[in-house]
N, C-alpha and C positions, 0 to 999 in steps of 0.2 A: 641683876644684870650690871656688871661692872661698867664704869665709864658712861653711864647714862644719866647721872645725877651731878649736880653742882657740888663742888667741894666747899663752897662758901655757905650756901643757903639750902642745899638739898633740892633745889628746883630741878625740873626736867630739862635735859639738853636737847636742842633741836638743830639739825643741820641748817646751815645758812651759807649763802653764796659769799665768796671772797669780796665781791664788789660791795656787799652790804656792810662789811666790817673793816674794809681796807684802811680807812681813816684812823681806826683805833688799834692797829696792830703795831707791835714793836718794830724797830728798824730791822730790816732783812727778812722778817717773818713772811711777808707777802711774796718775797722773792723765792723762798725755799719751800713753802707749804701752800696747798690748794684746798684742803678740806678743813672747814671750820664749823664750830658748834657754839650756840649761844644759849645761856640759861634763860628760861622763861620767867624766873623769879627775880634775879638781881642783874641780869643783862651782861654777866661776865662772859668773855669769849675764851674758847678752848680750841686747841688744835693738837694733832698727834706730833709733838715735838721729839727731840732727841731722847727724852726720858721715857717716852711711851712704851717702847719694847721692854725696858726694865720693869716698869710698873705692871705691864701685862704678865710678865713672868712671875712677879711677886704674887699677884692675884691667883694665877694658875697653881702656884705652890700651895696656897692657902685652900683652895677648892679641892685639890687632889688629896 
């Protein structure tokens, strides 16, 4: 399952509210994005940024 594991430690990602991570987000990220995920292993925060569609297409090309 692509995009369900952390790229840093391979921990599982879990959905988290924006309010829970807003203090840790880069400038403008909270303004433009609403869906966030946190790694249960290393606590890294992820969101579906501008690069997400390209990554999704790359994964789909490998799977097909």
